[in-house]
C-alpha positions in Angstrom: 19.2 21.7 37.2 22.0 20.1 39.2 25.5 21.2 38.4 28.0 18.4 38.2 30.4 18.5 41.2 33.0 16.0 40.1 34.4 14.4 37.0 35.0 10.6 37.2 37.3 8.3 35.5 25.4 2.1 29.7 22.4 -0.7 32.9 24.6 -3.1 34.2 23.6 -5.3 37.1 24.4 -8.7 38.3 22.5 -11.5 40.0 25.3 -13.9 40.8 26.1 -14.6 44.4 29.5 -13.7 45.9 31.3 -14.2 49.2 34.0 -12.5 51.1 34.6 -10.4 54.2 33.8 -6.8 54.7 36.6 -4.4 53.7 36.8 -1.1 55.4 38.8 1.6 53.7 39.7 5.1 54.4 37.5 7.6 52.6 35.3 10.7 53.0 33.9 9.5 56.3 34.5 12.6 58.5 32.0 14.1 60.8 28.9 15.3 58.9 29.5 13.2 55.9 26.4 11.8 54.2 26.4 8.0 54.2 25.4 6.6 50.8 24.9 2.9 50.2 25.2 2.0 46.5 23.5 -1.3 45.7 24.7 -2.5 42.3 28.1 -1.6 41.0 28.0 -2.7 37.3 28.5 -0.6 34.2 26.6 2.3 35.7 26.6 1.8 39.4 30.4 1.4 39.6 31.3 4.8 38.1 28.5 6.5 40.0 29.8 5.1 43.3 33.4 6.2 42.3 32.2 9.7 41.6 30.4 9.9 44.9 33.5 8.7 46.7 35.6 11.3 45.0 33.2 14.2 45.5 33.9 14.7 49.2 31.4 14.8 52.0 30.1 11.3 51.3 30.7 8.1 53.2 30.2 5.6 50.4 29.4 1.9 51.0 29.0 -0.4 48.0 27.5 -3.9 47.5 27.2 -6.1 44.4 26.0 -9.7 44.2 29.3 -10.5 42.4 31.7 -9.0 45.0 34.6 -8.8 42.5 32.7 -6.0 40.7 32.6 -3.9 43.8 36.1 -4.5 45.2 38.0 -2.0 42.9 35.9 0.8 44.5 37.8 0.3 47.8 40.7 2.0 46.1 38.5 5.0 45.5 37.6 5.2 49.2 34.4 3.2 49.3 33.7 0.5 51.8 32.8 -2.9 50.2 30.0 -4.7 52.0 29.1 -8.4 52.0 25.4 -7.9 52.1 22.8 -5.2 51.4 22.1 -5.0 55.1 25.8 -4.3 55.8 25.9 -1.6 53.2 22.7 0.3 54.4 23.5 0.0 58.1 23.6 3.7 59.2 23.1 5.0 55.7 21.4 8.3 55.0 20.8 7.5 51.4 20.4 4.2 49.5 21.0 4.3 45.7 19.9 1.3 43.7 21.3 0.4 40.3 20.4 -3.2 39.7 18.9 -5.2 36.8 15.2 -4.6 37.2 12.3 -4.0 39.6 12.4 -7.5 41.2 16.1 -7.3 41.7 15.7 -3.9 43.4 13.0 -5.2 45.7 15.1 -8.3 46.6 18.1 -6.1 47.5 16.0 -3.9 49.7 14.3 -6.8 51.4 17.8 -8.2 52.2 18.7 -4.8 53.5 15.5 -4.4 55.6 16.9 -5.4 59.0 19.3 -2.5 58.8 17.1 0.1 57.2 15.9 3.0 59.3 12.9 5.3 58.9 13.7 8.6 57.1 16.4 7.1 54.9 16.3 8.4 51.3 15.9 5.8 48.6 17.0 6.9 45.2 15.8 4.2 42.8 17.9 4.6 39.7 17.5 1.3 37.9 15.5 1.0 34.7 12.5 -0.9 36.1 9.6 0.0 33.9 6.4 1.5 35.0 4.7 -1.6 36.5 7.5 -2.3 39.0 7.6 1.2 40.6 4.4 0.7 42.6 5.7 -2.3 44.6 9.0 -0.4 45.3 7.1 2.6 46.6 4.9 0.3 48.7 8.0 -1.2 50.3 9.4 2.3 50.9 6.2 3.3 52.7 6.2 0.2 54.8 9.6 0.9 56.1 9.3 4.7 56.3 11.7 5.4 53.5 11.6 8.6 51.5 11.2 7.3 47.9 12.5 9.0 44.7 12.1 7.3 41.4 15.3 8.5 39.6 16.4 6.5 36.5 19.3 8.0 34.7 20.0 8.8 31.0 23.5 7.9 29.8 25.8 5.0 29.4 29.3 4.1 30.7 31.2 7.1 29.5 28.7 9.8 30.8 28.6 7.8 34.1 32.3 7.9 34.4 32.4 11.6 33.6 29.6 12.4 36.1 27.6 13.7 33.1 24.4 11.7 33.4 20.9 13.2 33.2 18.7 12.2 36.2 15.0 11.9 35.6 13.4 12.2 39.0 10.0 12.2 40.7 9.6 12.6 44.5 8.4 15.0 47.2 9.7 18.6 47.2 10.7 18.0 50.9 13.5 15.6 50.0 14.8 17.2 46.8 17.7 19.1 48.5 19.0 15.8 49.9 18.6 14.1 46.6 20.3 16.9 44.7 23.4 16.5 46.7 23.8 13.0 45.4 22.6 13.9 41.9 25.1 16.7 41.6 28.0 14.2 42.1 26.8 11.8 39.5 25.1 13.9 36.9 25.1 17.3 35.1 21.4 17.8 35.0 18.3 16.7 37.0 14.8 16.9 35.5 12.1 16.7 38.1 8.9 15.4 36.6 6.6 14.8 39.5 6.1 14.8 43.3 5.0 11.2 43.8 7.8 8.8 43.1 5.4 5.9 43.2 3.3 7.2 40.3 6.1 6.1 37.9 6.4 9.4 36.0 10.2 9.3 35.9 10.3 5.6 34.9 7.7 6.2 32.2 9.8 9.0 30.7 12.9 6.7 30.8 11.0 4.2 28.7 10.1 6.8 26.2 13.7 7.9 25.9 15.0 4.3 25.7 12.5 3.5 23.0 14.2 6.2 20.9 17.7 4.9 21.9 16.7 1.4 20.8 15.4 2.8 17.5 18.8 4.4 16.9 20.7 1.3 17.9 18.7 -1.1 15.7 18.4 1.4 12.8 22.2 1.8 12.7 22.8 -1.9 12.8 20.2 -2.7 10.2 21.4 0.1 7.8 25.0 -1.2 8.0 23.8 -4.8 7.5 21.7 -3.7 4.5 24.8 -1.9 3.0 26.7 -5.1 3.6 24.0 -7.2 1.8 23.8 -4.8 -1.2 27.6 -4.5 -1.6 27.6 -0.9 -0.5 30.6 0.5 1.4 29.2 1.3 4.9 31.3 4.3 5.1 29.7 5.6 1.9 26.4 5.5 3.9 27.9 7.5 6.7 29.5 10.0 4.3 26.1 10.4 2.6 24.4 11.6 5.8 27.3 13.4 7.3 26.5 16.8 8.7 22.9 16.7 7.6 19.6 16.2 9.5 19.9 12.4 9.1 23.2 12.3 10.9 23.6 11.8 14.7 26.3 11.2 17.2 24.7 8.0 18.3 24.7 6.7 14.7 28.4 7.5 14.5 29.3 5.9 17.8 27.4 2.6 17.2 28.5 2.4 13.5 32.2 2.7 14.5 31.8 -0.2 16.9 30.3 -2.3 14.2 33.0 -1.3 11.6 35.7 -2.0 14.1 34.2 -5.4 15.0 34.7 -4.5 18.7 31.8 -4.2 21.2 33.0 -3.0 24.6 29.7 -2.8 26.6 28.2 0.5 27.6 24.6 -0.6 27.2 24.5 -4.3 26.6 22.4 -6.3 24.3 20.9 -8.1 27.2 20.0 -4.8 29.0 18.6 -3.5 25.8 16.5 -6.6 25.4 15.2 -6.2 28.9 14.3 -2.6 28.3 12.6 -3.4 25.0 10.4 -5.9 26.8 9.5 -3.3 29.4 8.6 -0.8 26.7 6.5 -3.2 24.8 4.7 -4.3 28.0 4.0 -0.7 29.0 2.7 0.2 25.6 0.4 -2.8 25.5 -1.0 -1.8 28.9 -1.6 1.7 27.7 -3.4 0.7 24.5 -0.6 1.9 22.3 0.7 -0.3 19.4 4.4 -0.1 19.0 5.4 -2.3 16.1 9.0 -1.3 16.1 9.4 -1.9 19.8 8.1 -5.5 19.5 10.4 -6.1 16.5 13.4 -4.6 18.4 12.8 -6.9 21.4 12.8 -9.9 19.1 15.9 -8.7 17.2 17.8 -8.2 20.5 16.7 -11.7 21.7 18.1 -13.1 18.5 21.5 -11.4 19.0 21.4 -12.6 22.6 20.9 -16.2 21.5 23.8 -15.8 19.1 26.0 -15.2 22.2 26.2 -11.3 22.1 24.2 -10.6 25.3 27.2 -9.2 27.2 28.4 -7.0 24.3 27.4 -3.5 23.5 23.9 -3.1 22.0 25.5 -2.3 18.7 26.2 -6.1 18.4 22.5 -6.5 17.6 23.9 -5.9 14.1 24.6 -9.7 14.0 20.9 -10.4 14.3 20.6 -9.4 10.6 22.4 -12.5 9.6 21.4 -16.1 10.0 23.7 -18.6 11.6 27.1 -17.8 12.8 28.5 -14.5 11.7 32.1 -13.6 12.0 33.7 -10.2 11.3 36.0 -10.1 8.4 39.2 -8.2 7.8 37.5 -4.8 8.0 35.6 -5.7 11.2 32.2 -5.5 9.8 31.8 -8.1 7.0 29.9 -11.3 7.8 31.4 -14.6 6.8 
């Protein structure tokens, strides 16, 4: 288990293009510092890069397709790069936190001219099982040490350096990987020695299937209360403190009741993960009725315009047409 080294101040990635000039800033770039290139600085990657920059002993470079999302990290001591190749030039470690497997592969292909053999690649995006193989093949082609390392947690745990890292990779690279993991998380669970086998990404899908069950269950229960004329807080009071209660139920319900959905794990990211779960299950011969329904529910909320909001906004998928929160933040029009 990796102890958390630093406290910082849900998968967000971006595929827009950005322009600008490279900005060099003062940071932890002294002799002997480990150079870490963070590719993808959205909801998760941004806080993780900030924690690395604040941990000491790291020379942090950051890149994001929308440069504006990376620029605030300059104040934390990171160097903002224009391209993936600029970011990884001279890096000891590459940490990817982008939208999906193809986006991760695209970023590394763009970085390829500046990659050097022996660089450690920590692949922390939620890419599903099927995408891990091509990533590992790329790593082998360029002589990179590959670790499949998706993380559990959303925006707040990322900001606090309190993520759980699910990791699979060779024993020989784990000490190097743990230095990075200890700055971004409070726990590392190693589940295999071959990153390319997808064991860590498979476990991430299992966990996220449960997360989506909780998100959609909370939203549908509050929507049912609405439809039946039941005070939603009476529902929360009824389960309070018992085996049916959970912190996630409370968190997502409060967002719905407030009618405010600041993203920590967006509807669009949840929809992408639901599709990965359904695909993996089908390939494995496992029927997941709830996962397929969750994917459709999240697509419906996305079509209603809630894709960039927190996954709790899937609540709106329970109502046809346009739904507007009322005075108490939860009531549909």
